[in-house]
C-alpha positions as CSV (number, residue, x, y, z in Angstrom):
1,M,-59.6,48.6,180.4
2,P,-58.6,48.6,184.1
3,S,-58.9,51.8,186.0
4,F,-55.9,53.8,187.1
5,A,-56.6,52.9,190.8
6,L,-56.8,49.1,190.0
7,V,-53.4,49.3,188.2
8,F,-52.1,51.3,191.1
9,I,-53.0,48.6,193.7
10,Q,-51.5,45.9,191.4
11,V,-48.2,47.8,191.2
12,H,-48.0,49.3,194.7
13,S,-48.6,46.3,197.0
14,D,-47.5,48.0,200.3
15,L,-50.2,48.7,202.9
16,L,-49.8,52.5,203.0
17,H,-50.7,52.8,199.3
18,V,-53.6,50.4,199.5
19,I,-55.1,52.4,202.4
20,K,-55.5,55.3,199.9
21,L,-58.0,53.2,197.9
22,L,-60.2,52.1,200.8
23,D,-63.1,54.4,199.8
24,D,-62.6,54.2,196.0
25,P,-66.1,54.0,194.4
26,D,-64.9,51.7,191.6
27,T,-66.2,48.2,192.3
28,S,-63.2,46.6,190.5
29,V,-60.9,48.5,192.9
30,Q,-63.0,47.4,195.9
31,E,-62.6,43.8,194.7
32,A,-58.8,44.2,194.4
33,V,-58.6,45.7,197.9
34,R,-60.6,42.8,199.3
35,G,-58.2,40.4,197.5
36,Y,-55.2,42.2,199.0
37,F,-56.5,41.7,202.5
38,Q,-57.7,38.1,202.1
39,D,-54.3,36.6,203.1
40,F,-53.9,38.6,206.4
41,G,-56.2,36.4,208.5
42,G,-58.3,39.4,209.5
43,D,-55.4,41.1,211.5
44,I,-52.9,43.6,210.2
45,S,-52.0,45.1,213.6
46,E,-48.4,44.1,213.4
47,Q,-48.0,45.6,209.9
48,I,-49.6,48.9,211.1
49,A,-47.4,49.0,214.2
50,G,-44.3,48.0,212.2
51,D,-44.8,50.7,209.6
52,A,-45.9,53.3,212.2
53,I,-49.1,54.0,210.1
54,S,-51.5,56.5,211.5
55,L,-55.1,55.9,210.6
56,S,-58.1,58.3,210.7
57,N,-61.3,57.2,212.2
58,K,-62.8,56.7,208.7
59,E,-59.8,54.6,207.6
60,R,-60.0,52.5,210.8
61,R,-63.7,51.8,210.1
62,L,-63.2,50.9,206.5
63,L,-60.1,48.8,207.1
64,S,-61.8,46.8,209.8
65,Q,-64.7,46.1,207.5
66,Y,-62.4,44.8,204.8
67,L,-60.8,42.5,207.4
68,I,-64.0,40.9,208.5
69,P,-64.0,38.0,205.9
70,G,-60.5,37.1,207.0
71,R,-61.5,37.1,210.7
72,Q,-64.5,34.9,209.9
73,R,-62.4,32.5,207.9
74,N,-59.7,32.3,210.6
75,L,-62.3,31.5,213.2
76,A,-64.1,29.0,211.1
77,N,-60.9,27.1,210.3
78,Q,-59.9,26.8,214.0
79,W,-63.3,26.3,215.5
80,L,-63.0,22.6,216.4
81,I,-65.1,21.1,219.3
82,P,-63.7,17.9,220.8
83,A,-66.4,15.3,221.5
84,A,-65.6,15.4,225.2
85,F,-66.4,19.1,225.4
86,H,-70.1,18.2,224.7
87,K,-70.4,16.2,227.9
88,E,-72.3,18.0,230.6
89,G,-69.6,17.5,233.2
90,S,-66.7,18.4,231.0
91,R,-63.8,20.2,232.6
92,D,-61.9,20.8,229.4
93,W,-60.4,24.1,230.4
94,D,-58.0,24.2,227.5
95,T,-60.8,24.0,224.9
96,F,-62.9,26.5,226.9
97,E,-60.1,29.1,227.0
98,F,-59.2,28.4,223.3
99,L,-62.7,29.0,222.1
100,L,-63.0,32.2,224.1
101,S,-59.7,33.3,222.6
102,L,-60.9,32.6,219.1
103,L,-64.0,34.7,219.8
104,S,-61.8,37.5,221.1
105,D,-59.7,37.5,218.0
106,Y,-62.8,37.5,215.8
107,L,-64.3,40.5,217.7
108,H,-61.1,42.5,217.6
109,D,-60.8,45.2,215.0
110,G,-57.7,43.6,213.6
111,L,-55.9,47.0,213.7
112,T,-54.7,47.5,217.3
113,L,-51.7,45.6,218.5
114,R,-52.5,43.7,221.7
115,P,-51.5,40.6,223.7
116,S,-53.2,37.2,223.3
117,L,-55.9,36.1,225.8
118,A,-53.5,33.6,227.4
119,D,-50.9,36.3,228.0
120,S,-53.5,38.7,229.3
121,L,-54.7,36.1,231.8
122,D,-51.2,35.2,232.9
123,Q,-50.4,38.9,233.5
124,L,-53.6,39.2,235.6
125,A,-52.7,36.0,237.5
126,D,-49.4,37.6,238.4
127,E,-51.2,40.6,239.8
128,V,-53.5,38.3,241.8
129,H,-50.5,36.4,243.2
130,L,-48.6,39.6,244.2
131,A,-51.8,40.8,245.9
132,E,-51.9,37.5,247.9
133,A,-55.5,37.0,246.6
134,S,-54.9,33.5,245.1
135,T,-55.4,31.4,248.2
136,N,-59.2,31.3,248.3
137,I,-62.3,32.3,246.3
138,E,-63.4,35.0,248.6
139,K,-60.1,36.9,248.4
140,L,-60.0,36.4,244.6
141,G,-63.5,37.7,244.2
142,R,-62.8,40.8,246.3
143,F,-59.6,41.5,244.4
144,L,-61.3,41.3,241.0
145,F,-64.7,42.8,241.7
146,G,-65.0,44.2,245.2
147,S,-62.1,46.6,244.6
148,E,-63.8,47.6,241.2
149,K,-60.8,46.4,239.3
150,F,-63.4,44.9,237.0
151,M,-66.9,46.4,236.7
152,G,-70.1,46.0,234.7
153,N,-70.2,48.0,231.5
154,T,-73.5,49.7,232.3
155,A,-73.1,52.4,229.7
156,R,-72.7,50.0,226.8
157,Y,-74.3,46.8,228.1
158,F,-75.0,45.2,224.7
159,A,-71.7,46.2,222.9
160,K,-70.0,43.3,221.2
161,E,-66.7,44.3,222.9
162,N,-68.1,43.0,226.2
163,S,-67.7,39.5,224.7
164,D,-64.1,40.1,223.7
165,L,-62.2,39.0,226.9
166,V,-59.0,40.7,225.9
167,W,-60.8,44.0,225.4
168,V,-62.6,43.4,228.7
169,M,-59.3,42.9,230.5
170,H,-57.8,46.0,229.0
171,H,-60.7,48.2,229.6
172,T,-61.8,46.5,232.9
173,L,-65.4,46.6,231.8
174,G,-67.6,43.7,230.7
175,N,-71.0,42.0,230.8
176,P,-72.0,39.4,233.5
177,I,-70.8,36.4,231.5
178,S,-67.4,37.8,230.4
179,L,-66.6,38.9,233.9
180,V,-67.5,35.4,235.3
181,A,-65.5,33.7,232.5
182,I,-62.4,35.7,233.5
183,F,-63.1,34.8,237.2
184,M,-63.2,31.1,236.2
185,L,-60.1,31.2,234.1
186,I,-58.0,33.0,236.7
187,A,-59.3,30.7,239.5
188,N,-58.4,27.6,237.5
189,R,-54.8,28.9,237.2
190,F,-54.6,28.7,241.0
191,G,-56.5,25.4,241.4
192,L,-59.6,27.1,242.7
193,E,-63.1,26.0,241.7
194,V,-65.4,28.6,240.1
195,E,-68.2,27.5,237.8
196,G,-71.0,29.2,236.0
197,C,-74.6,29.7,237.0
198,N,-76.8,30.0,233.9
199,Y,-79.4,32.3,235.6
200,P,-81.6,33.8,232.9
201,G,-80.8,37.4,232.1
202,H,-77.9,37.7,234.5
203,F,-75.1,35.2,234.5
204,L,-73.5,34.5,237.9
205,A,-70.4,32.6,239.3
206,W,-71.2,29.3,241.0
207,I,-68.9,28.6,243.9
208,P,-68.9,24.9,245.2
209,S,-68.6,24.6,249.0
210,P,-68.6,21.7,251.5
211,D,-71.4,23.4,253.5
212,R,-73.5,24.9,250.7
213,P,-72.7,26.4,247.3
214,F,-73.0,30.1,246.9
215,L,-73.0,32.6,244.0
216,I,-70.9,35.7,243.2
217,D,-72.3,38.5,241.1
218,A,-69.3,39.7,239.3
219,Y,-71.2,42.4,237.5
220,N,-72.2,44.0,240.8
221,R,-69.0,44.3,242.7
222,G,-68.8,40.6,243.6
223,R,-71.8,40.6,246.0
224,V,-72.4,37.1,247.5
225,L,-75.8,35.5,246.9
226,H,-77.3,32.1,248.0
227,P,-79.5,30.1,245.6
228,E,-82.1,29.2,248.3
229,Q,-82.4,32.8,249.3
230,I,-83.0,33.9,245.7
231,M,-85.7,31.3,245.4
232,R,-87.3,32.3,248.7
233,N,-87.3,36.0,247.8
234,N,-88.7,35.2,244.3
235,P,-91.5,32.7,244.6
236,N,-92.6,33.2,241.0
237,L,-89.3,32.3,239.4
238,S,-89.5,30.5,236.1
239,E,-88.7,26.8,235.9
240,N,-85.5,27.6,234.0
241,A,-84.4,30.1,236.6
242,Q,-85.1,27.5,239.4
243,L,-83.1,24.8,237.6
244,S,-80.2,27.2,237.1
245,L,-79.9,27.7,240.8
246,K,-79.7,24.0,241.6
247,A,-76.5,23.1,239.8
248,P,-73.7,24.8,237.9
249,C,-73.9,24.8,234.1
250,S,-71.5,23.2,231.6
251,L,-68.6,25.0,229.9
252,K,-70.3,24.4,226.6
253,T,-73.4,26.3,227.9
254,I,-71.2,29.3,228.7
255,I,-69.8,29.3,225.1
256,L,-73.3,29.1,223.7
257,R,-74.5,31.9,225.9
258,T,-71.5,34.0,224.8
259,L,-72.4,33.4,221.2
260,N,-76.0,34.4,221.9
261,N,-74.7,37.7,223.3
262,I,-72.5,38.3,220.3
263,E,-75.4,37.6,218.0
264,T,-77.6,40.1,219.9
265,S,-74.8,42.7,219.8
266,F,-74.5,42.5,216.0
267,T,-78.2,42.6,215.5
268,K,-78.6,45.7,217.7
269,E,-75.7,47.3,215.7
270,D,-77.4,46.5,212.4
271,Q,-74.4,44.4,211.3
272,M,-76.8,41.8,209.7
273,S,-74.1,39.9,207.8
274,E,-72.6,38.6,211.0
275,P,-75.5,36.8,212.8
276,P,-75.8,34.0,210.3
277,F,-72.1,33.2,210.8
278,I,-72.6,33.2,214.6
279,Q,-75.6,30.9,214.2
280,R,-73.4,28.3,212.3
281,L,-71.0,28.3,215.3
282,K,-73.9,27.7,217.7
283,K,-75.0,24.8,215.6
284,S,-71.6,23.2,215.9
285,L,-72.1,23.1,219.7
286,Q,-75.8,22.1,219.6
287,A,-75.2,19.1,217.3
288,E,-74.5,15.7,218.6
289,P,-70.7,15.0,218.6
290,V,-69.3,12.5,216.0
291,I,-67.2,9.9,217.8
């Protein structure tokens, strides 16, 4: 015989009533609650905002957990890698931004109403234009990082939110690779060239130049560095570090390194159900493309 709570969720299908059952100990009720949320794609922010529902911290935590399968399924269904993106010199900016937006949606709690990555980037590009910082890389770098508009998240360096570009843009804090990714995507909107330098342990922006390329450390207020100077000052650099300073990395490498960061974040937070899913996404980028 079904429990009262299970009958309750079958009869009262609106969100506010289902929230009352989030911590019900009955396993059949938990299954019914999971079934209720499976069609939401992992995001109920519009429903919460539309119904003006106020959630406690406990309800937010439980709700976000129930939404994880939907976020995973939504990401897996849209995670398509064009064959051209596997090429080392690929400049498929549309795919690059799309994959980063999928990861942002996946890392979102699914509860807070917020703009898309594309809209967030467009809004920031408008600010850059109004500040007359869109004409060259140096001005853009100073506007984004020299002014501390964006800063390194030193207090929570390994937090998974640092890989959610929408979160980073809203909170103006991030890790080295997320700050460089924003730099790259904004620069591309103005026809400026910013690439990635896959330096081990500290991702940097690679700036092509007719004279000599240079690097910008987005995590440390946009300080300018030169590859040859780094190698002179660090004669015992590993082979991988030396190679990273000789040429920019691919867009695919940036996505892979972002996935590595996400996997590390989940592991440090003891969310051990997530790393295997991230590993499957990594394999899709490491495998040979099917043509």
